[in-house]
N, C-alpha and C positions, 0 to 999 in steps of 0.2 A: 683577979679581978676578972670584971666582964669591962671590959672598953668599948662594947658599944654604946653608942648616946641614951643615955635615959632623958625622962622628960624635960626633968629640971636642967638638964644639965643644956642641953635643947635650948630651954626656954631664955639661959643668961643669954645665951650666942644672937637669939633673935632680940631682945631686947635692950641690948647690951649699948652704950650711947657709943661707944669704940666700933668704927667701921672698919669692917677687914676691906671691903673694896675702896680705894681712893684714888677717883679720878684722874688723870695731871692736872692742876692746878698752878697759874700762874696768874699774874697780874696781868688785868685786858687788857686786850695788845701783845703780848707777848708769846713769841712762839717756847718748847721751854729749852733750848737755845739762847734765851733773852734776847733774840733778836726781835725786832718792832716790826709786827705785820702793822701795813704803810695804807690807809683805805677803812681806815674803822669806822671813821669818825667825819667820812662821806659819803658821796651817795650809795647806792647797792652794785649800781655798775662796778666803782672801784675796790668797793669793796669784796664784789663776785671775783675779777678782776684777780687779785691778791689772794684768796683761797686755792683756785684753779692753778695759779704758779705755783700754788706750795704742794699740789697736790699732784699736778705732772710732775715735781721734785720726787715727789714717794714712786710714782707710777712708773718712773726711768728707770728709779737706782733697784726693781726690786720685778718689773717684766720678764727678764731673761733667766730669772734661777729658776732652776727645775724644780718638782717636787718637792726629792729628796736633800737637794741644797737646802730647800727650808727649815723641811724636819728635821736636819743632820747637825743644824750650824748649831758652835757650839761658844762664840763669837758674841758680843756684844753689839754687833754692825748691827744684825738685825732685829732684834731689841730693842734698840734705839729709833730702829724706824716706826715696831708696832707702839710705839710709845709717842712719837712724834705725829702716828694718825690718832691715834688716841688723843691727843692734846685737836689736832683737828676739828675730830667730829663732836666734841663737847663745848667748842667755841656756843656761848650761847649767842645765837643770831637772829634773828627777826625769824619769819616764815618767808617772806617776799625776796631777801636774802639766799636763801638756801634753794629755795626755787631757779633763780636765778643761775645757781651753779649747777646744781642737778640736771636743769634742760638747759644746758650750754654743749653745745654740739659738737665742741671739741673732746669737753670735759667727757663724754661716750664711750671715747676711747680708751679711756683712763680707767673706768670704773669695772671690767671684768678681770683684771689685771691687779686691783685692789682687794677685789673680792673674793680673789681668787686668794692673796696673802693672807687677809685678815682671818678665813677660814683655816686654813695651813696653817698659819704660826698657833692658834689657838688650840690645832690640837695638836701641835708638837706641846702645848704649855701642860696641856693633860696628862702627854701619855708621859712627861715625865714625872709631872706630880705620880701617876697610877704607881710609876714602878717605886718612885719615895716609899708608897705604899707598900709595897710586895715587902721594901729591906727595912720598912721598919720591926720596930716590937715593941707595938706602939701605935698600928694603926689608924684607930680611931681618931687621935691625937694629933697623926701627920693630916688625917683624911680635912679636919677643922685647921688645918693654919693653909690651905688652897688658898689663894690669892682672894681670887670671885665664889669663896665659899656663903658669905650673907645676901649678895644676889641671886644663890641659887636655892638658899629658907626660906628668902621672900618670897620670889617666885612659884617655891611650890604650893608655899601654904595659899597664892590667889592661885593660882591652880584647883586646890583640893576643895579650897570655897567654893569659887567660885563655877564650877564642876557640881555641887553640890555631893560628892563624894562621901563617903563611909568606909569607915573601919571594914575589912574585909573585901571592898571590894578591886577589880582587876583596872590596871591601865594599861596601853601600848603605846611608846612614846618612841618615834620614826626617828632616825636620828642622835641613837642614842651614846654613840661617841665608845672614845680608848675608857672616859671615865664618868659613869651616865649617871651624875651628879645628882640630876631631878629625880630617878628611881631609886635612889642609895635614901635620898631622904623621905621623899612619899614614903617608901616602903616601908621602913625604919622608924619611921616618927608617927603615923599616920595609922601605918598598918594596911598599910596595902598591899599586894600580887602586882606585879610586872612584869611588863615583858618588853625588854627594849630591842631595839630594827636596826642595825650597825653594817653598811656595801662594804666595807674594807675586812677585811677577813681578821688579818695580824690585828686590829683597833677591838674588832669582836672577841679574841681569845682573849686581848688584854685585859679587856674589861670581865671576863669572864676570872678572873686568876683576881682580877682587885676583890670580885663581890666572894669569892672565896675567901681572899684572907680574911676580908671585914664579917663573914660570916651569914653571909643575903643571897648563898644558893640557891637557900627554900625559897623565897618570897620572887628573886629577881630571873626572866633565864633573858640569854641574849643570843636572838636570830642572826644569823647570817645573811643577809639582804637589804631590799628595796623597795620603794611604793610599791610596786609591783605585788611582793608579797602578801600583801593586802589586800582585801580581808583575813585574816587567820579562824580558826576553826572557832579556840577560844575563844567566848562571849566576854566583854571587856563593857568598864561605862566610860571611858573615856577612851580617845585616842589624841596623840598629841604629838604638834609636828616643831619640831628645833626652829629656832631662829634660823640657822645656817642648814638646815634641809634645800637641799637645790636637785632636778632645778622648780623652782615653786607650781610655775602655771602645770606642765608636765604631772604634779607629785595630783595637783589640787583636780587637777580636770579628773585624773582616774578615779578619784576616788571620791568625787561625786557622779561616777557613774557605775560604780564596783559597792557601796556601802549602803548598805540598808537602812530605810527608812528609818525616823527614831534616831540616828546617831550621835556621840555628842563628841564634838573637835576642841581643839584648843591648839591658838597657835604665837606662837612670836615675833613679831613684828618691832622695827626700828621705824615711830616713825614723827619722829621730832629732830627741825633740824637737821644737820649734816647727818647725824646715823643714820640717815638715812643711805648713806652711803655706803651701808654695811648689808641694805636687805634690797630686795627685786621687785618684790610686793609691792609695792608700791608702784608698777608699773602696771599691773592687771588689776580687773573686781575678782571678788570671787566668784565662782561657780554658781548659777543660779538654784541650783536646788540645794544651795545653802542658806541658810539664814540666820545674822546675828543675832544673837538673845543680849548678849554682854559683852563691857569692855574696860576692860580697867587697867589704864594708863599709871606709867610706871611712878614712882618716888623715891628719892636713894632708899637703900642702893642699888636698886635698879633700874635698868637701863633700857629695855622690854616693857611694849604696853602688850597685853596679853585679852588675846578674844575668841569669845566661849560662842561657837556656830549650834543649831543641829542639822540634819536635813531629814 
């Protein structure tokens, strides 16, 4: 039996009321350990001070870890920190409270450590799931078991519709990672062709093995490279930039200089509340050569805003 997604099977997943991605939830005003976060009912300043304290706790606990220590960790210690960070950034805070935190001068010292940890730990989760797919007798069923799959299903639908793509079109995804979920959904579900660009050689090779296991090697090509690899000779209808692709400013400045006029871009950002902890894009403006024409803000289970632009 062919284990690849059928249209009806994916429709069930996308329309199901059971959401696979479940952000950490708790009684408003408590963290994942049940500890009260004081100040939520007080002034913006008090609230910001307490959140900054929590953020610095995370930063101090992970800032000296090497990449390998994060990627190779098999304990529950870093998973707990990852979940705690997810909880903090998912708190429903007013924009003025978020601004007080994000623009605090002391907080800037912790930003790089948090962003680096989040990026590496997300890659760790994808690497682990990629290996699970490779070891599974039913790789497509294993694919659907990824914790954040519903997020990627909805994001892919948004990007397909927002860019006006049609079956047979080609897309390029910058920062495709060890498990190129977006390309896998777009190419198998929507009939597109895809090229993923991944700068880490071992992750690029792992993703190729997963694509072969799933029977998608004929539709998706993985290139070991970065933003300087663009533009490609292959024509594409959309260039997609991953939310965690860095350095953002350098990437977009390069694309502004080298892409031909009329090129369509889509990129994912975190623009709501403390989720901007995960994104450096809010620190600068899109280069003037690009014109934004559409923006889709997130609805559960999605956390990212998707922005569409043309050069």
